[in-house]
C-alpha angles and dihedrals in degrees: 000000000000093000090049091056092046090049092052092048092048091047090050092051094047098044102035116015100042097050092045091050091047091050093049096045093043096051096046092086091057097051110142095012109099098170116126126199110178123206092223131038091232098063105065113127111260093235090056092048090047091052091049091047092049093049093046090051091049090053093050100258114126111234093165119239117356094239104128093250119123105223139148094285092050090049091050091048090052091048091051091049092047092051092048092051099041094246127145103283110228104121092236132127109244139158089263091054092047090051093047090051090051094241097129 
């Protein structure tokens, strides 16, 4: 019985408390800076992709459906926007693109 309680407490600390503490302590250095620069084009948060798609559509660039998924139509919409605004053409969401779209 005693070992069962200790096991549950240890499991709770390992699975819940430690990751939460790591998350809190790791994100403290980024407080106030909400910029996000992913290492891969497939990992942008859906709400960010959705905002970019929505803004591109409002400006007349076709990003495909506003669904929060970065696909070929979204990439082409970004490329078209970048060409029209003399930005570096790479089809990726970046802080410069977000600023140019007025989403900051």
